[in-house]
PATIZA-189056 format. One record per residue (C-alpha): residue number from 1; residue in one letter; x, y negated, z negated. Coordinates in nm, 2 decimals, padded with zeros to 4 digits, always signed. Each point is the difference from the previous one (the first is absolute). Layout:
REM PATIZA-189056
+-----+---+--------+--------+--------+
:   k : r :     px :     py :     pz :
+-----+---+--------+--------+--------+
: NUM : a :      X :      Y :      Z :
...
+-----+---+--------+--------+--------+
This chain:
REM PATIZA-189056
+-----+---+--------+--------+--------+
:   k : r :     px :     py :     pz :
+-----+---+--------+--------+--------+
:   1 : m : +09.86 : -13.54 : -11.31 :
:   2 : r : +00.37 : +00.08 : -00.01 :
:   3 : p : +00.20 : -00.15 : -00.29 :
:   4 : l : +00.17 : -00.33 : +00.09 :
:   5 : y : +00.35 : +00.15 : -00.05 :
:   6 : k : -00.07 : +00.27 : +00.25 :
:   7 : q : -00.11 : -00.26 : +00.26 :
:   8 : y : +00.33 : -00.19 : -00.04 :
:   9 : l : +00.21 : +00.31 : -00.01 :
:  10 : g : -00.18 : +00.14 : +00.31 :
:  11 : a : +00.06 : -00.33 : +00.18 :
:  12 : a : +00.37 : +00.01 : -00.10 :
:  13 : v : +00.05 : +00.36 : +00.12 :
:  14 : a : -00.19 : -00.07 : +00.32 :
:  15 : g : +00.25 : -00.29 : +00.05 :
:  16 : l : +00.29 : +00.24 : -00.05 :
:  17 : f : -00.16 : +00.24 : +00.25 :
:  18 : a : -00.04 : -00.27 : +00.26 :
:  19 : a : +00.37 : -00.10 : -00.05 :
:  20 : a : +00.11 : +00.36 : +00.04 :
:  21 : v : -00.21 : +00.03 : +00.32 :
:  22 : a : +00.14 : -00.32 : +00.14 :
:  23 : v : +00.36 : +00.12 : -00.06 :
:  24 : n : -00.06 : +00.34 : +00.14 :
:  25 : l : -00.17 : -00.13 : +00.32 :
:  26 : y : +00.27 : -00.26 : +00.05 :
:  27 : g : +00.26 : +00.27 : -00.04 :
:  28 : n : -00.17 : +00.23 : +00.25 :
:  29 : y : -00.06 : -00.28 : +00.25 :
:  30 : m : +00.36 : -00.12 : -00.02 :
:  31 : g : +00.15 : +00.35 : +00.00 :
:  32 : d : +00.15 : -00.06 : -00.35 :
:  33 : s : -00.01 : +00.36 : -00.14 :
:  34 : l : +00.13 : -00.11 : -00.34 :
:  35 : l : -00.29 : -00.24 : -00.06 :
:  36 : a : -00.25 : +00.25 : +00.15 :
:  37 : n : +00.13 : +00.30 : -00.20 :
:  38 : r : +00.04 : -00.19 : -00.33 :
:  39 : s : -00.35 : -00.14 : +00.00 :
:  40 : k : -00.18 : +00.31 : +00.14 :
:  41 : p : -00.01 : +00.20 : -00.32 :
:  42 : l : -00.16 : -00.30 : -00.18 :
:  43 : l : -00.30 : -00.03 : +00.22 :
:  44 : m : -00.24 : +00.27 : -00.10 :
:  45 : p : +00.08 : -00.01 : -00.38 :
:  46 : l : -00.08 : -00.38 : +00.00 :
:  47 : l : -00.32 : +00.07 : +00.21 :
:  48 : a : -00.10 : +00.27 : -00.24 :
:  49 : l : +00.05 : -00.22 : -00.31 :
:  50 : t : -00.19 : -00.28 : +00.17 :
:  51 : a : -00.29 : +00.23 : +00.09 :
:  52 : l : -00.02 : +00.14 : -00.35 :
:  53 : l : +00.00 : -00.35 : -00.15 :
:  54 : f : -00.29 : -00.10 : +00.22 :
:  55 : f : -00.19 : +00.33 : -00.04 :
:  56 : p : -00.35 : -00.08 : -00.11 :
:  57 : q : -00.12 : +00.10 : -00.34 :
:  58 : g : -00.23 : +00.30 : -00.02 :
:  59 : r : +00.20 : +00.21 : +00.25 :
:  60 : t : +00.13 : +00.33 : -00.12 :
:  61 : r : +00.36 : +00.06 : -00.11 :
:  62 : l : +00.03 : +00.28 : +00.26 :
:  63 : e : -00.08 : -00.24 : +00.28 :
:  64 : k : +00.29 : -00.23 : -00.12 :
:  65 : l : +00.23 : +00.30 : -00.03 :
:  66 : l : -00.07 : +00.13 : +00.35 :
:  67 : l : +00.06 : -00.35 : +00.15 :
:  68 : a : +00.32 : -00.03 : -00.19 :
:  69 : a : +00.10 : +00.35 : +00.10 :
:  70 : a : -00.07 : -00.07 : +00.37 :
:  71 : l : +00.22 : -00.31 : -00.01 :
:  72 : a : +00.27 : +00.18 : -00.20 :
:  73 : f : +00.02 : +00.28 : +00.26 :
:  74 : g : +00.02 : -00.29 : +00.26 :
:  75 : t : +00.30 : -00.13 : -00.19 :
:  76 : a : +00.17 : +00.34 : +00.01 :
:  77 : g : -00.08 : +00.03 : +00.38 :
:  78 : d : +00.14 : -00.35 : +00.06 :
:  79 : i : +00.33 : +00.10 : -00.17 :
:  80 : f : +00.04 : +00.33 : +00.18 :
:  81 : l : -00.06 : -00.16 : +00.34 :
:  82 : m : +00.28 : -00.25 : -00.07 :
:  83 : y : +00.24 : +00.29 : +00.08 :
:  84 : s : +00.05 : +00.18 : +00.33 :
:  85 : g : -00.03 : +00.37 : +00.07 :
:  86 : q : -00.28 : +00.25 : +00.03 :
:  87 : t : +00.00 : +00.10 : -00.36 :
:  88 : f : -00.06 : -00.36 : -00.12 :
:  89 : f : -00.26 : -00.05 : +00.27 :
:  90 : l : -00.19 : +00.31 : -00.12 :
:  91 : l : +00.03 : -00.10 : -00.37 :
:  92 : g : -00.13 : -00.35 : +00.08 :
:  93 : m : -00.29 : +00.14 : +00.20 :
:  94 : g : -00.07 : +00.24 : -00.29 :
:  95 : m : -00.02 : -00.29 : -00.25 :
:  96 : f : -00.24 : -00.20 : +00.22 :
:  97 : l : -00.21 : +00.32 : +00.05 :
:  98 : l : -00.04 : +00.02 : -00.38 :
:  99 : g : -00.08 : -00.37 : -00.01 :
: 100 : h : -00.28 : +00.05 : +00.26 :
: 101 : l : -00.14 : +00.30 : -00.19 :
: 102 : c : -00.01 : -00.23 : -00.31 :
: 103 : y : -00.20 : -00.25 : +00.20 :
: 104 : l : -00.24 : +00.26 : +00.13 :
: 105 : t : -00.05 : +00.14 : -00.36 :
: 106 : l : -00.06 : -00.36 : -00.12 :
: 107 : f : -00.26 : -00.05 : +00.28 :
: 108 : a : -00.18 : +00.31 : -00.12 :
: 109 : k : +00.01 : -00.11 : -00.36 :
: 110 : m : -00.14 : -00.34 : +00.11 :
: 111 : d : -00.29 : +00.19 : +00.16 :
: 112 : l : +00.10 : -00.15 : +00.33 :
: 113 : y : -00.13 : +00.29 : +00.20 :
: 114 : r : -00.35 : +00.00 : -00.13 :
: 115 : r : -00.15 : -00.12 : +00.33 :
: 116 : v : +00.17 : +00.27 : +00.21 :
: 117 : g : -00.23 : +00.28 : +00.13 :
: 118 : k : +00.09 : +00.33 : +00.15 :
: 119 : p : +00.04 : -00.14 : +00.35 :
: 120 : g : +00.26 : -00.24 : -00.13 :
: 121 : w : +00.20 : +00.27 : -00.18 :
: 122 : l : -00.01 : +00.22 : +00.31 :
: 123 : t : +00.10 : -00.25 : +00.26 :
: 124 : g : +00.21 : -00.26 : -00.18 :
: 125 : p : +00.29 : +00.22 : -00.14 :
: 126 : s : -00.01 : +00.21 : +00.32 :
: 127 : a : +00.05 : -00.30 : +00.22 :
: 128 : m : +00.29 : -00.12 : -00.23 :
: 129 : a : +00.17 : +00.34 : +00.03 :
: 130 : a : -00.03 : -00.01 : +00.38 :
: 131 : i : +00.14 : -00.35 : +00.01 :
: 132 : a : +00.29 : +00.09 : -00.23 :
: 133 : c : +00.09 : +00.31 : +00.21 :
: 134 : s : -00.03 : -00.20 : +00.33 :
: 135 : l : +00.24 : -00.27 : -00.13 :
: 136 : v : +00.25 : +00.26 : -00.11 :
: 137 : l : -00.01 : +00.15 : +00.36 :
: 138 : v : +00.04 : -00.34 : +00.16 :
: 139 : m : +00.29 : -00.09 : -00.22 :
: 140 : k : +00.16 : +00.34 : +00.08 :
: 141 : v : +00.08 : +00.07 : -00.37 :
: 142 : p : +00.23 : +00.31 : -00.01 :
: 143 : f : -00.13 : +00.32 : -00.17 :
: 144 : p : -00.02 : +00.08 : -00.29 :
: 145 : m : +00.00 : -00.37 : -00.10 :
: 146 : a : -00.31 : -00.05 : +00.22 :
: 147 : v : -00.21 : +00.21 : -00.25 :
: 148 : a : +00.10 : -00.23 : -00.29 :
: 149 : v : -00.05 : -00.32 : +00.20 :
: 150 : a : -00.35 : +00.13 : +00.12 :
: 151 : i : -00.11 : +00.08 : -00.35 :
: 152 : y : +00.13 : -00.34 : -00.12 :
: 153 : g : -00.17 : -00.18 : +00.29 :
: 154 : f : -00.33 : +00.18 : -00.08 :
: 155 : v : +00.00 : -00.11 : -00.37 :
: 156 : l : +00.11 : -00.35 : +00.10 :
: 157 : l : -00.29 : -00.04 : +00.24 :
: 158 : l : -00.25 : +00.10 : -00.27 :
: 159 : i : +00.08 : -00.33 : -00.16 :
: 160 : p : -00.16 : -00.22 : +00.27 :
: 161 : l : -00.27 : +00.26 : +00.04 :
: 162 : s : -00.08 : -00.04 : -00.37 :
: 163 : g : -00.04 : -00.38 : +00.07 :
: 164 : i : -00.26 : +00.08 : +00.26 :
: 165 : f : -00.18 : +00.24 : -00.23 :
: 166 : a : +00.00 : -00.27 : -00.28 :
: 167 : r : -00.09 : -00.28 : +00.24 :
: 168 : s : +00.30 : -00.19 : -00.14 :
: 169 : g : +00.18 : -00.22 : +00.25 :
: 170 : l : +00.29 : -00.04 : -00.23 :
: 171 : l : +00.06 : +00.37 : -00.04 :
: 172 : l : -00.05 : +00.06 : +00.38 :
: 173 : l : +00.24 : -00.27 : +00.10 :
: 174 : g : +00.25 : +00.10 : -00.26 :
: 175 : g : -00.01 : +00.36 : +00.12 :
: 176 : v : +00.03 : -00.10 : +00.37 :
: 177 : l : +00.30 : -00.22 : -00.08 :
: 178 : f : +00.17 : +00.27 : -00.20 :
: 179 : a : -00.05 : +00.24 : +00.29 :
: 180 : f : +00.13 : -00.26 : +00.25 :
: 181 : s : +00.31 : -00.05 : -00.21 :
: 182 : d : +00.07 : +00.37 : -00.04 :
: 183 : s : -00.06 : +00.05 : +00.37 :
: 184 : l : +00.27 : -00.26 : +00.08 :
: 185 : i : +00.24 : +00.19 : -00.23 :
: 186 : a : -00.08 : +00.33 : +00.17 :
: 187 : l : +00.03 : -00.14 : +00.36 :
: 188 : r : +00.34 : -00.16 : -00.09 :
: 189 : s : +00.12 : +00.32 : -00.17 :
: 190 : f : -00.11 : +00.27 : +00.24 :
: 191 : a : -00.06 : -00.17 : +00.34 :
: 192 : g : +00.25 : -00.28 : -00.03 :
: 193 : i : -00.27 : -00.26 : +00.09 :
: 194 : r : +00.02 : -00.35 : -00.13 :
: 195 : f : -00.30 : -00.22 : +00.10 :
: 196 : f : +00.13 : -00.32 : -00.18 :
: 197 : a : +00.33 : -00.18 : -00.02 :
: 198 : h : -00.03 : +00.01 : -00.38 :
: 199 : t : -00.15 : +00.34 : -00.05 :
: 200 : g : +00.12 : +00.03 : -00.36 :
: 201 : f : -00.17 : -00.33 : -00.08 :
: 202 : v : -00.33 : +00.11 : +00.15 :
: 203 : i : +00.01 : +00.33 : -00.18 :
: 204 : m : +00.05 : -00.16 : -00.34 :
: 205 : l : -00.25 : -00.28 : +00.07 :
: 206 : t : -00.28 : +00.24 : +00.09 :
: 207 : y : +00.10 : +00.24 : -00.28 :
: 208 : i : +00.00 : -00.27 : -00.27 :
: 209 : v : -00.33 : -00.15 : +00.12 :
: 210 : a : -00.15 : +00.35 : +00.01 :
: 211 : q : +00.09 : +00.07 : -00.36 :
: 212 : i : -00.14 : -00.34 : -00.10 :
: 213 : l : -00.33 : +00.06 : +00.18 :
: 214 : l : -00.04 : +00.35 : -00.15 :
: 215 : s : +00.07 : -00.13 : -00.35 :
: 216 : v : -00.23 : -00.30 : +00.04 :
: 217 : g : -00.27 : +00.23 : +00.15 :
: 218 : i : +00.02 : +00.24 : -00.29 :
: 219 : i : -00.02 : -00.28 : -00.25 :
: 220 : r : -00.29 : -00.17 : +00.16 :
: 221 : y : -00.19 : +00.31 : +00.12 :
: 222 : k : -00.25 : -00.01 : -00.29 :
: 223 : n : -00.10 : -00.35 : +00.12 :
: 224 : e : -00.05 : +00.11 : +00.36 :
: 225 : k : -00.27 : +00.27 : -00.07 :
+-----+---+--------+--------+--------+
């Protein structure tokens, strides 16, 4: 059982995270860039601290570090994407790519792929690569950025695929929502398509929920076996 002070501290940090989420989503919905941008860099650090405080005893330090690193790279990506221009877009995408690689490494350390046989390894990643390349073509991403976006899309799609391999609904849904959020960003950036009146709000809502689901899925995975 976790010490009592950690329970209270975890609840307090979770409350701060919920407040930052509320401010950010309100800012995005109302088009208030000041509120949205000021609160955005606080989201993932507060989520990381909350997750670490609720991490069950008996888990390895490496697992905690990988989760913290994934959310830290998410923070860096959030900050870079606050600025316009191709350079900042690529830097943001690079940070999220590193975050996804941290998640995948963490999944491997958790022995999440133990049920996967050769057919799964042959067909699963191949299908994700095909989907990523197809999406890049549909969105008409210009070359050579198309190569970087396709690589990022492939790694991103390995997250929900890992949820399928692990038979974890939390990881699957978290990965799907992450891919959905990033797809909206790509469609808005490259194809100029906006499906919603408040696209920025939907992007942030699905992104935040995705990161929460991935964190909770990782914390609870030992209990889901």
